[in-house]
C-alpha positions as CSV (number, residue, x, y, z in Angstrom):
1,M,192.8,105.0,53.7
2,E,194.0,107.5,56.3
3,K,192.1,110.3,54.5
4,R,188.9,108.2,54.7
5,L,189.6,107.5,58.4
6,L,190.0,111.2,59.0
7,L,186.7,112.0,57.2
8,S,184.9,109.2,59.2
9,T,186.2,110.8,62.4
10,V,185.0,114.3,61.3
11,L,181.6,112.9,60.4
12,S,181.3,111.1,63.8
13,I,182.1,114.4,65.6
14,I,179.5,116.2,63.6
15,I,176.8,113.6,64.4
16,I,177.8,113.4,68.1
17,T,177.5,117.2,68.3
18,L,174.1,117.0,66.6
19,W,173.0,114.3,69.0
20,Y,173.9,116.2,72.1
21,I,172.1,119.3,70.8
22,L,168.9,117.7,69.6
23,M,168.4,114.4,71.4
24,P,165.3,114.1,73.6
25,K,166.0,115.2,77.1
26,Q,164.8,113.3,80.1
27,Q,162.6,115.2,82.5
28,N,160.7,114.5,85.7
29,V,157.1,115.2,84.9
30,Q,153.8,113.3,85.5
31,P,153.0,110.6,83.1
32,P,151.6,112.3,80.0
33,D,148.3,110.5,80.0
34,K,147.6,111.2,83.7
35,K,148.6,114.8,83.5
36,N,146.7,115.6,80.3
37,Q,143.6,113.9,81.8
38,E,143.8,116.1,84.9
39,I,144.1,119.2,82.7
40,T,141.2,118.2,80.5
41,K,138.9,117.4,83.5
42,K,139.8,120.7,85.1
43,A,139.1,122.6,81.9
44,E,135.7,120.9,81.5
45,K,134.8,121.8,85.1
46,N,135.9,125.4,84.6
47,A,133.8,125.6,81.5
48,A,130.7,124.9,83.5
49,E,131.3,127.1,86.6
50,P,133.3,130.1,87.7
51,K,136.6,129.6,89.6
52,S,139.0,131.7,91.6
53,F,141.9,133.2,89.7
54,N,145.1,134.6,91.2
55,T,146.7,137.4,89.3
56,S,149.8,139.5,89.6
57,S,148.2,142.5,87.8
58,G,146.9,144.2,90.9
59,L,143.4,142.8,90.8
60,P,141.8,141.2,93.9
61,A,143.1,137.8,94.6
62,N,139.8,135.9,94.2
63,I,138.0,137.5,91.3
64,S,135.4,135.4,89.6
65,T,136.2,134.3,86.1
66,E,134.5,132.1,83.6
67,D,135.6,129.7,80.9
68,Y,133.8,129.0,77.6
69,V,134.5,126.1,75.3
70,I,134.4,126.2,71.5
71,E,135.1,122.9,69.8
72,T,135.6,122.2,66.1
73,N,136.7,119.1,64.2
74,S,140.4,120.0,64.6
75,V,140.7,122.0,67.9
76,K,139.1,122.4,71.3
77,V,139.6,126.0,72.6
78,I,138.8,127.1,76.1
79,F,138.4,130.9,76.4
80,N,138.5,132.9,79.7
81,N,136.7,136.2,80.2
82,L,139.6,137.8,82.0
83,G,141.1,139.8,79.1
84,A,138.9,137.7,76.7
85,R,141.9,135.4,76.3
86,I,142.7,131.9,75.3
87,K,143.2,129.7,78.3
88,H,143.7,126.3,76.5
89,W,144.1,125.5,72.8
90,Y,143.9,121.7,72.4
91,V,145.0,120.3,69.0
92,K,142.9,117.2,68.2
93,E,145.4,114.5,67.4
94,G,143.4,111.3,67.0
95,N,140.3,110.4,69.1
96,N,141.9,110.4,72.5
97,P,141.4,113.8,74.3
98,I,143.9,112.8,76.9
99,K,146.7,113.1,74.3
100,W,145.7,116.3,72.7
101,P,148.6,118.9,73.0
102,D,147.7,122.2,74.6
103,L,149.4,125.1,72.7
104,A,148.5,127.5,75.5
105,L,151.5,126.6,77.6
106,Q,150.4,128.2,80.9
107,S,146.7,128.4,81.8
108,N,147.2,131.8,83.4
109,G,149.2,133.2,80.5
110,K,148.2,136.0,78.1
111,Y,147.3,134.3,74.9
112,L,145.7,136.9,72.6
113,D,144.9,138.8,75.8
114,T,143.4,142.3,75.4
115,Y,143.2,144.6,78.4
116,P,144.4,141.8,80.8
117,D,142.8,143.4,83.9
118,L,139.3,143.6,82.4
119,L,136.6,141.1,83.0
120,F,134.7,140.7,79.8
121,K,131.2,139.3,79.3
122,V,130.0,137.1,76.5
123,A,127.7,138.7,74.0
124,N,127.0,135.7,71.9
125,R,128.6,132.4,70.8
126,S,128.1,129.8,68.1
127,E,129.7,126.5,67.0
128,N,132.9,128.2,65.7
129,S,132.8,131.8,67.2
130,I,132.5,133.6,70.5
131,A,132.1,137.4,71.1
132,F,133.1,139.2,74.3
133,Y,132.3,142.8,75.3
134,G,133.5,145.1,78.1
135,T,134.1,148.7,79.1
136,T,137.1,150.4,80.8
137,G,138.3,154.0,81.0
138,G,135.9,155.4,78.4
139,L,136.5,152.5,76.0
140,K,133.7,150.2,74.8
141,I,135.3,147.0,73.6
142,S,133.9,144.2,71.4
143,K,136.2,141.2,70.8
144,T,135.2,138.3,68.5
145,Y,137.0,135.1,67.8
146,Q,136.1,133.3,64.6
147,L,137.7,129.8,64.3
148,S,138.2,128.2,60.9
149,E,138.7,124.6,60.0
150,D,141.6,125.4,57.8
151,G,143.4,126.9,60.8
152,L,143.5,130.5,59.6
153,N,141.4,132.1,62.3
154,K,140.3,135.7,62.8
155,L,140.2,138.0,65.8
156,I,138.0,141.1,65.3
157,V,138.3,143.9,67.9
158,E,136.1,147.0,67.7
159,I,136.7,149.8,70.2
160,T,134.6,152.9,70.7
161,N,136.5,155.7,72.4
162,T,134.1,158.0,74.2
163,S,137.0,160.1,75.6
164,S,138.9,162.9,73.8
165,R,142.3,161.3,74.2
166,N,144.0,158.9,71.9
167,E,144.7,155.4,73.3
168,P,147.1,152.6,72.4
169,F,146.0,149.1,71.5
170,E,147.9,145.9,72.5
171,I,147.4,142.2,72.3
172,Y,149.7,139.5,73.7
173,W,150.9,136.0,73.2
174,G,152.9,134.2,75.8
175,P,154.7,132.7,77.5
176,G,155.9,130.4,74.8
177,I,153.9,127.7,73.0
178,G,152.9,124.3,74.2
179,S,153.4,120.7,72.9
180,D,152.8,117.2,74.1
181,L,153.9,116.8,77.7
182,K,156.4,114.0,77.1
183,N,158.5,116.3,74.9
184,M,157.7,119.6,76.6
185,K,161.2,120.3,77.9
186,E,162.9,119.6,74.6
187,E,160.2,121.6,72.7
188,K,160.6,124.6,74.9
189,S,164.4,124.5,74.4
190,I,164.0,124.7,70.6
191,S,161.2,127.3,70.6
192,R,161.9,130.4,68.6
193,V,160.4,133.7,67.7
194,V,159.8,133.9,63.9
195,A,158.7,136.4,61.4
196,I,157.7,135.9,57.7
197,K,158.1,138.4,55.0
198,K,156.9,138.5,51.4
199,M,159.6,138.4,48.7
200,N,159.5,138.6,45.0
201,S,160.2,134.9,44.7
202,G,157.9,133.9,47.5
203,Y,158.2,134.0,51.3
204,T,161.1,133.9,53.7
205,L,161.4,133.3,57.4
206,T,163.6,135.2,59.8
207,K,164.5,134.0,63.3
208,I,164.1,137.0,65.6
209,K,166.7,137.5,68.3
210,N,166.3,141.3,68.9
211,S,164.0,142.8,71.6
212,S,161.6,144.2,69.0
213,I,160.3,143.7,65.4
214,D,159.2,146.2,62.9
215,P,155.9,144.9,61.7
216,K,156.2,146.9,58.4
217,E,158.8,144.5,57.3
218,Y,156.8,141.3,57.9
219,I,153.4,139.8,57.3
220,W,153.4,137.3,60.2
221,A,155.2,137.1,63.5
222,G,154.9,134.6,66.3
223,I,156.4,131.6,68.2
224,D,156.9,128.0,67.0
225,N,158.6,124.8,68.0
226,R,159.1,121.6,66.1
227,Y,155.5,120.6,65.3
228,F,153.3,123.6,66.3
229,A,153.2,127.3,65.6
230,T,151.2,130.4,66.5
231,V,151.5,133.5,64.3
232,V,149.7,136.8,64.1
233,S,149.3,139.1,61.1
234,C,151.4,142.2,61.5
235,A,149.5,144.6,59.2
236,Q,147.7,146.7,61.9
237,F,150.5,147.1,64.4
238,D,153.3,149.6,64.8
239,S,155.7,147.5,66.9
240,I,156.1,144.0,68.2
241,N,158.1,143.6,71.4
242,V,159.8,140.3,72.3
243,N,160.5,139.5,76.0
244,K,162.5,136.5,77.0
245,G,161.3,134.6,80.1
246,T,163.5,133.4,82.9
247,E,163.2,129.9,81.4
248,K,164.5,129.1,77.9
249,G,161.8,129.2,75.3
250,L,159.3,131.2,77.3
251,F,159.1,134.1,74.9
252,E,156.3,136.7,75.3
253,L,155.2,138.9,72.4
254,T,153.4,142.2,72.7
255,F,151.7,143.5,69.5
256,S,151.2,147.3,69.8
257,A,149.3,149.9,67.7
258,N,150.4,153.2,69.3
259,D,147.7,156.0,69.6
260,S,145.6,154.1,67.1
261,I,142.4,154.5,69.0
262,K,141.5,158.1,68.3
263,G,139.4,160.1,70.7
264,N,135.6,160.2,70.2
265,S,135.8,157.7,67.4
266,K,135.3,154.0,66.6
267,T,138.3,151.9,65.6
268,S,138.3,148.3,64.3
269,F,141.2,145.8,64.2
270,D,140.8,142.8,61.9
271,I,143.6,140.3,62.9
272,D,144.3,137.0,61.3
273,F,146.1,134.4,63.4
274,Y,147.1,130.8,63.0
275,T,147.5,128.4,66.0
276,G,148.0,124.8,65.1
277,V,150.1,122.1,63.5
278,K,153.0,122.7,61.1
279,S,151.7,120.4,58.4
280,Y,153.3,121.4,55.1
281,D,150.3,120.5,52.9
282,K,147.8,122.3,55.2
283,L,149.9,125.4,55.5
284,K,150.7,125.5,51.8
285,K,147.0,125.5,50.9
286,L,146.6,128.7,52.9
287,N,148.9,130.5,50.4
288,S,150.1,132.8,53.1
289,G,153.7,131.8,53.5
290,L,153.1,129.9,56.7
291,E,154.8,126.8,55.4
292,E,158.1,128.6,55.9
293,T,157.8,127.9,59.7
294,I,158.7,124.3,58.9
295,D,162.4,123.9,59.5
296,F,164.0,122.1,56.5
297,G,167.5,122.9,57.6
298,F,170.6,123.9,55.8
299,F,170.0,121.7,52.8
300,K,166.5,123.1,52.3
301,P,166.0,122.1,48.6
302,L,167.3,118.6,49.3
303,S,165.1,118.3,52.4
304,K,162.1,119.4,50.5
305,F,162.8,116.9,47.7
306,A,163.1,114.2,50.4
307,F,159.8,115.3,51.8
308,V,158.1,115.3,48.4
309,S,159.6,111.8,47.7
310,L,158.3,110.5,51.0
311,K,154.8,111.8,50.3
312,F,154.9,110.3,46.8
313,F,155.8,106.8,48.0
314,Y,153.5,107.1,50.9
315,K,150.6,107.4,48.5
316,L,151.7,104.1,46.9
317,T,152.5,102.2,50.1
318,H,150.4,104.0,52.8
319,N,153.4,103.5,55.1
320,Y,156.1,106.0,55.7
321,G,158.5,103.3,56.9
322,M,158.2,101.6,53.5
323,S,158.7,105.0,51.8
324,I,162.0,105.5,53.7
325,I,163.2,102.0,52.6
326,I,162.3,102.7,49.0
327,I,164.1,106.1,49.0
328,T,167.2,104.4,50.6
329,I,167.2,101.8,47.9
330,I,167.0,104.4,45.2
331,L,169.8,106.4,46.7
332,Q,172.0,103.3,46.8
333,I,171.4,102.7,43.1
334,V,172.2,106.3,42.3
335,L,175.3,106.3,44.4
336,Y,176.4,102.8,43.3
337,P,178.9,104.0,40.6
338,L,180.6,106.2,43.3
339,S,180.6,103.2,45.6
340,I,182.5,101.2,42.9
341,K,185.1,103.9,42.5
342,S,185.4,104.2,46.3
343,F,185.9,100.4,46.6
344,Q,188.5,100.4,43.8
345,A,190.3,103.4,45.3
346,S,190.4,101.7,48.7
347,K,191.8,98.5,47.3
348,A,194.4,100.5,45.3
349,M,195.5,102.3,48.4
350,K,195.8,99.0,50.2
351,T,198.1,97.6,47.5
352,L,200.2,100.7,47.8
353,Q,200.7,100.3,51.5
354,P,204.0,98.3,51.2
355,K,205.5,100.8,48.8
356,M,204.4,103.7,51.0
357,K,206.0,102.1,54.1
358,E,209.2,101.8,52.1
359,L,209.1,105.5,51.2
360,Q,208.4,106.4,54.9
361,E,211.3,104.4,56.0
362,K,213.6,105.7,53.3
363,Y,212.7,109.4,53.7
364,K,211.8,109.4,57.4
365,N,214.2,112.3,58.0
366,D,213.1,114.3,55.0
367,P,209.4,115.1,55.2
368,K,209.4,117.3,52.1
369,R,210.9,114.7,50.0
370,L,208.6,112.1,51.4
371,N,205.6,114.1,50.4
372,V,207.0,114.6,46.9
373,E,207.7,110.9,46.5
374,T,204.3,109.9,47.9
375,M,202.5,112.2,45.4
376,N,204.7,110.7,42.6
377,L,203.7,107.2,43.7
378,Y,200.0,108.2,43.5
379,K,200.6,109.7,40.1
380,T,202.4,106.7,38.6
381,Q,199.9,104.2,40.0
382,K,197.0,106.5,38.9
383,T,195.5,106.4,42.4
384,N,193.5,109.1,44.0
385,P,193.9,109.1,47.8
386,L,190.5,110.8,48.2
387,G,188.7,108.5,45.9
388,G,187.4,106.3,48.7
389,C,185.8,109.3,50.4
390,L,183.4,110.3,47.6
391,P,180.3,108.3,48.7
392,M,180.8,109.5,52.3
393,I,181.0,113.1,51.1
394,A,177.8,112.5,49.0
395,Q,176.1,110.9,52.0
396,L,176.7,113.7,54.4
397,P,174.2,116.3,52.9
398,I,171.7,113.4,52.2
399,F,172.0,112.3,55.8
400,W,171.6,115.8,57.1
401,A,168.6,116.5,54.8
402,L,166.9,113.3,55.8
403,F,167.7,113.9,59.4
404,T,166.0,117.3,59.2
405,T,163.1,116.0,57.3
406,L,162.4,113.0,59.4
407,R,162.8,115.0,62.6
408,N,160.8,118.1,61.8
409,I,157.9,117.4,59.4
410,Y,154.6,116.9,61.2
411,E,153.4,114.3,58.8
412,L,155.7,111.7,60.4
413,R,154.4,112.5,63.9
414,G,152.7,109.3,65.1
415,A,153.3,107.5,61.8
416,P,153.6,103.8,62.5
417,F,155.9,101.3,60.6
418,V,155.6,97.7,61.7
419,W,155.1,95.8,65.0
420,W,156.6,97.7,67.9
421,I,157.5,100.8,65.9
422,K,154.4,103.0,66.5
423,D,155.9,106.4,65.7
424,L,158.7,107.0,63.2
425,S,159.4,110.5,64.6
426,T,160.5,109.1,68.0
427,P,163.0,106.4,69.0
428,D,161.7,102.8,68.7
429,L,161.1,101.0,71.9
430,L,160.6,97.2,72.2
431,F,160.7,97.0,76.0
432,T,162.6,98.3,79.0
433,I,165.0,96.7,81.4
434,G,164.7,98.8,84.6
435,Q,165.3,102.3,83.3
436,L,167.1,101.1,80.1
437,P,165.1,101.2,76.9
438,I,165.8,98.4,74.5
439,R,165.8,99.6,70.9
440,I,166.1,97.1,68.1
441,L,166.8,99.4,65.1
442,P,170.0,100.9,66.6
443,L,171.3,97.5,67.7
444,L,170.7,96.0,64.2
445,M,172.4,99.1,62.7
446,G,175.4,98.6,64.9
447,V,175.7,94.9,63.9
448,T,175.5,95.7,60.2
449,M,178.1,98.5,60.5
450,F,180.4,96.1,62.3
451,L,180.1,93.6,59.4
452,Q,180.5,96.4,56.9
453,Q,183.8,97.5,58.6
454,K,185.1,93.9,58.7
455,L,184.2,93.3,55.1
456,S,185.9,96.5,54.0
457,G,189.2,95.2,55.3
458,M,189.9,98.3,57.4
459,S,191.0,96.1,60.3
460,A,193.9,94.7,58.3
461,D,196.0,97.7,59.2
462,P,197.0,97.3,62.9
463,S,196.8,101.0,63.5
464,Q,193.2,100.9,62.4
465,K,192.3,97.5,63.8
466,S,190.3,98.9,66.7
467,L,188.3,101.1,64.4
468,A,186.2,98.2,63.1
469,Y,185.1,97.5,66.7
470,I,184.8,101.1,68.0
471,M,182.9,102.9,65.2
472,P,179.8,100.6,65.3
473,V,179.6,101.0,69.0
474,I,179.9,104.8,68.8
475,F,177.2,105.0,66.0
476,T,174.9,102.8,68.0
477,F,175.3,105.1,71.0
478,I,174.7,108.1,68.8
479,F,171.6,106.8,67.1
480,W,170.1,105.4,70.3
481,N,167.8,108.3,70.8
482,F,167.4,109.3,67.2
483,P,163.9,109.1,65.5
484,A,163.1,105.6,64.4
485,G,162.7,106.8,60.8
486,L,166.2,108.1,60.6
487,V,167.7,104.9,62.2
488,L,165.6,102.9,59.7
489,Y,167.2,104.8,56.9
490,W,170.7,104.3,58.2
491,L,170.1,100.6,58.9
492,V,168.8,99.9,55.4
493,N,171.6,101.9,54.0
494,S,174.2,99.9,55.9
495,I,172.6,96.6,54.8
496,L,172.6,97.7,51.2
497,T,176.2,98.9,51.5
498,L,177.2,95.5,52.9
499,M,175.5,93.7,50.1
500,S,177.2,95.9,47.4
501,Q,180.6,95.4,49.0
502,S,180.0,91.6,49.0
503,I,179.0,91.8,45.3
504,M,182.2,93.8,44.4
505,L,184.4,91.5,46.4
506,N,182.9,88.4,44.6
507,K,183.4,90.1,41.2
508,R,187.0,90.9,42.1
509,S,187.7,87.3,43.2
510,E,186.4,86.1,39.9
């Protein structure tokens, strides 16, 4: 029993640490709908007429720039002619433009910027492409964006060098990558620079922490957060420099091809890039390794299996909440034999308590002899002191894998369950009292855990009596800001555990 208590405490510490690292942070920003509406209106206005643009690059303070809109079924992109850059990249999530995340985090950033001080002109545009042209220092530049519905877009840059000297070529992405406004602070804090390489067995992702990347080692490099990513193909570059901004998550990438524009010649760069959602099925279809940007965590195979299972049951139920419940029931059935052994071991340990107290009293001045006699007692009674911990040990990787899956896969973003639970990837919210959100799932989970603790008989030991009251409160506090999908799993798991304990107690009484 003491071993099980120790393991429970360790598990609690792990979950508390995870909660403090990953729980959504509060921030003082404008309401998302209002602020997104202002951004959208401003972008539409800029698309129709020039505006003043202040720059720190040494250009005049009020140069005239123009915006151009290209809209497809999945994205709405606003280009700016200064550097022929991306100014806004709206991801269409549903039919409400106010709630479309903007992946270009700052409107004056350098997102696929080329020659940032150069004012380009538009040569032509269509429903899914736009071509810019400009001249500077003996260079004639043509820059064409081609947007694709599958998300794997193309940037074609053709440069004619009329001078005799070789010139470098650079494009940029940064600072950072955007998300929806209500989670912006948290998303920036977990943003990372990533690079993907081709391996014999597939693809692998590396988190980049150095100041530079060797493009020869990778096929993609870019920035991602929980649900969105932008990556650029590395094939035509000699170096990729990573600059960290003053604020966490505001990375800036510079893709460089040194002396690649030869004098008195024409050079072409054909660059693939992906900017959009980290939907596993969508990225997997591209067959380019981009699905590796999805963080399945330490127990990756288990997390992927959980994801595949969720998708399978979703096809049957058309509800991810029901899929979570079905998976939880299946896990309980699979783990039931271990639960029986755990129950039997716990009861056996409980019956040994009087004899153990006798040994403790008899050998209180001889710790070595006490340990020997205690082990002999376990052996003669055929009792394993760790037997009650097996289901908890099995639950830890399952919990961690489900936590990672439910928190990171895009497919659960905005997925409703029932009634007030509109999004399984965020905490459930029934109503608020002042500034206090009232969440039903964590409260129900705390109640079931309390009943579970009481039924297990842990409060029979005076030294552990308070545990039956404290642990449910601690777990309720921990799970308060967890995604509703994860709390739903733990709630159903607790209810099923409570039922199985009742069944075993009834069988034992018979």
